[in-house]
N, C-alpha and C positions, 0 to 999 in steps of 0.2 A: 598614664603615659603608656601607649601601645608599644609592644616590643617590635623592633625592626627585624625583618627577615634577614637571615644570614646567607650570604651568597658564597658558595665554595666553588672555586675554579681549580680543578686539578687536571693536569696533563701528565699522564704516565706514558713514558716512552719505553717500549720494549723492542729489541731488535727482532724483526720478523723471522719466524722459522721458515716460512715459505713466502712466495710472492703474494703480497696482500691484494694485488689487483685481481687475483683469482678468487677472492672471497666474495661470494654473491650477495651477502647480507650487508656489505659496506659500500656506501655511495662514494662518489668522487671526492666529496669533502670530508669523508671519514664518518659520516653519520650512519647509524644502523637503520635498516628498513627491511620489511618483509619482501621477499623475492616474488616477482610476478611470474606465475607458472601457467598463465592462461594460454600461452602459445605452445606449450609442451603437449605432446601426445599422451593420452591415457594408455598406460601399459601395466602389466602385472609386475608387482614389486614385492620382494620378500627380504626380510632382515632377520638375522639370528644373533643374539647376544648372550653373554654368560657372565657369571660372577660366583662368589662363594661367601659363606659365613663360616669362619674358623671359630671353634669353640672347644671347651674342655670335653673330654671323653664322657664324663658323667652327664653333661648337658645334652650331648648327642644322644646318649642312651635314653634320657627322659623324653626327648622329642620322638625318637623311634618307637618307644613304648606307649606313646600317647599320654604321658603323665604330666605334661605342662599344665600349670594351674589355669592358664587362659584358654586352654582347649586345643583343638586340632591345628598344630603349627603348619602342617603341610597344606591343608585345605584352605585355611585363612590366608596364608601367604600366596597361594595360587590365585585366589580370588582378588586379592589386593593387587597383584601384578597385572592381571587382566584389566581391572578397573583403572589402574594408573595408565596403562597404554592408551585407553580410551580418552583419558584426560590430559594427554601430553601437551596439546596446544594450550591448555589452561595453565600449565606449569612452566613451560619453556618459552620464553619470549621469542617471537618471530617464527615459531613453528606453525605450519598450516594445519587446521583441523582436517582430519582424514576420516573417510568412511571405511573403517577397517573391515576387511573381509573375515579375518581370523586372527586370534591371538591365543597362543598356548604357552603355558608356563609349566616347566617340569622341575622337580626338586628331587635330588638323589643324595643319599648319604655317602660320605667318603670317610671311611675309618682311618685312612692314612693321613688325612688333613689334620686332625679330625674335624668334621663339620658337614655342612650341606652345600652341595653344588646346585646352582640355579641356572636354568637356561630358558630363554623365551624366543618364540618365533612370531613375527607379525607379518601379515600380508594385506595387500590392498591392490585394487586396480585404480590407478590414479595418475596424477601429474607430478608427484614428488614422492620420494622414498620414505620408508618406514623405519629407518635406523634409530631415530630418536624414540619411537614407540617401543621398540624391542629393548633398548637400553633403559628406558624408564620403567618398563615392566620388571626387568631384572633388579634394578636399583630398589624399587619399592617392595618387591618380594623379599629381598635381603633385609631391608629395614624392618619389615613386618616380622620376619624370623627373629631379628634382634629384639623387637618389642615383645614378642610372645615369650621369649626365654630370658629376658634381662633380669628377672627377679632372682634367678639362680646363677647367672654368669654375666656380669657387666664387662668382663674382659674380652667378650667376643669381638672379632674383627671382620669387617666387610672388605673383601679384597677382589682384585682382578676383574672389575666390571669392564667389559670390553665388547666391541663388535667383533663377531666371528666371521660373518658372511653377509653379503648383500647381493641380490640378484635383480636385474631389470633396470629400466631407465636408460637415459642417454649415455651415462658413463659406463654402462655395462655391468658385468659381474666382478665381484671382488671377494677374495677369501684370505683370511689371516694366515700367514705362514706359521707352521707349528714349530 
């Protein structure tokens, strides 16, 4: 006797924080779809994101001294962030694949945290922005830092992943208020 497929129908209702008619990925019937950007002009676009990994002081010391058992925390996390930005459309549904012009990932120690602060900048000349690429780069760089150091500090926290700035496109420039 073959098992019958189970059909699950769920309708979750959340009060909208903003006007949902402004959401470009939602159709008239509420279905998700990829936005058609073919009529948009190609322009230069830049996005900057940041985040951090809070850790014990001893863990930070190990990273700074290059004593992590898995190797160069900074180098591996930078490469992981760049690679992740390039794969954003494979990871985030409905994101357009973009021919990135540049991705940079910077990692700086912060003794006051204590931990590592990560920032990423992504740029493209295209029809849609690179905010998701910058955010993905930061997120994966932070996850890589965690992975590289988890043997000595499972209590690390990834915090504050956010868009800092975006430039270009139809909606213009935006910068987070400090």
